C-alpha positions, 0 to 999 in steps of 0.5 A, a space after each residue: 500500500 505504501 508503494 501505491 501511495 508513493 507512486 500516487 504522490 509522485 504523480 502530483 509533482 509537476 515535473 515528475 515523469 511517470 511510466 504507465 507500465 510501472 504504475 500498472 505493475 504496482 497496481 497488479 502487485 497490490 492486487 496480488 497482496 490482496 488475493 494472498 491475504 484473502 487466500 490465507 484467512 477465513 470467512 467472508 473476509 477471504 472472499 472480499 479480498 480475493 475479489 478486490 485483489 482480482 479486480 486490481 490485478 486485472 486493472 494493473 495488467 491492463 494498465 501495464 500492457 495498454 497504458 503506454 498507448 492510452 496514457 500518452 504524454 499530456 495525460 498524466 492526471 488520468 494516470 494519477 486517477 487510476 492510481 488513486 482508484 486502485 488505492 481506494 479499491 484496495 483500502 475499501 476491500 480491506 475495510 469491508 474484510 475487516 468489518 466482516 471478519 470482526 463480525 465473524 469472530 464475534 459470532 465465533 466467540 458466542 458459539 464456541 467455548 474457547 480457543 481450542 474449540 474454535 480451532 478444532 471447528 476448522 479441522 477435518 475429522 477425516 471420517 468421510 474420507 476414511 470411509 472412501 479410503 481416501 483420507 488426506 487429513 488427520 483427526 485432532 483435538 485439544 489445544 494447539 501448542 508447539 506442534 502441528 497435528 495435521 503434519 502427523 498424517 504425513 508421517 504415515 507410510 504411503 498406501 499401495 495404488 492400483 494401476 489406474 490411480 498410479 497412472 493418473 498420479 504419474 501423469 499429474 506429476 509429469 505436468 507438475 514437473 513441467 510447470 516447475 521447470 518454467 521458472 528454474 531460478 529465483 530471477 525467473 520467478 521474480 521476473 514473472 511477478 512472484 513474491 517471497 513469502 517468509 525467508 529460507 527455511 531448512 527442509 522447506 526452502 524459500 517460497 515464491 508465491 504465484 498469483 495464478 496458482 493461489 486462485 486456480 490451483 484446485 478445480 472441483 476438488 482436484 489439483 491442477 498440477 500446472 498451477 502451483 501456488 508457490 515455487 520453492 527454491 534453494 535460496 533467495 539469491 537471483 541464481 538460486 535453483 528451483 527444488 519443489 512446488 507447493 499447492 493450496 486449496 481455498 476450501 474451508 472444509 476438509 482437505 481437497 481430493 488433490 492429487 490422485 491417490 491417498 498419499 498427498 497428505 495436505 496440512 494447515 498451519 495454526 496461530 500464524 502472523 504475517 506482515 507485508 513488506 517491500 517485495 514480500 511477506 514477513 513472518 515475525 513469529 513461528 507458526 504452530 506456536 502459542 502466538 496470539 492475536 494481541 502479539 500479532 497486533 503488536 507488530 502490525 501483522 495479520 493473524 490467522 488462527 488457521 491457514 488454508 490447506 497446502 501440500 508440497 510436491 518435490 518433483 524437481 529432478 535431483 531434489 526428490 525428498 527421501 521422505 516422499 514426493 508429498 512430504 512436508 519437509 525435504 531434509 536435503 534442503 539445508 542452510 547455506 552453512 550446511 546445517 539446519 540451525 535457525 533463528 528464533 522464528 525458524 529461518 536460516 540466519 542471513 536470509 
């Protein structure tokens, strides 16, 4: 938002030269931020931010592509109006989301008995999926402490697949691998408009978010392997190499069908605080710990009691996870010093 404001301010300077393409990129970036926020929070607020974000992204793309022609020299005021409108759309969407989110939290406090019940109400028991033999989640209960119970399902051994299911999964993984290889380095990801979420984490790498995958990675419950939500790299420098993918589902219900077969164990994170900064998204506290709304408010962050569903796919040749293609972490991903030593939040120092 500050970036949009700075661009808008520049438009008011009599002799400032403004690039329509640059403003379009900023507007599209603001739309991506709104969509990402909508993707990781619950309820009506999620839908509001997603719709507002899509509108901004379309506006930004149109401005970036057609702006240099439409806004020829001498039409600076019109360009300034577009920037102003973009800021208003984003602020308006955020205000409506906050209002609706507040009402949702109030209703939740009335209908639940404490943070534990509120958290469990967002979880899948896995009963229906287990009855069909396709269980991607894990039944849990009690308070969230420093461990993520969803991830326990990922420790289960893979189940055998019949021939048809194995062939379908093989085809999906080939498509996923092809999608991954389109952006072999961080420089490629950034050139495509992706943004870093967090920092580099041993076992999980560095995630660069893709707007297309955030909103279109799941279709009718099944994963679209060509649309990952994030591309995972072995570092954050421009030459860092691609190592894997992550897919997400915006569904508030049980884990999605996802990939063919029962072995893609989807997970969520709990008590997560995120904060937007120039060029990416910061995570000031470790997820799945005893972080509170008040703590997140204290650092001007956005608090999520429960995130959306997500799954990693280690499909890049040479970076296959020894724990399995859908394992939560890949133990071959280490910090630059060759260790898994991290700071208090869980990131490698210096990244």
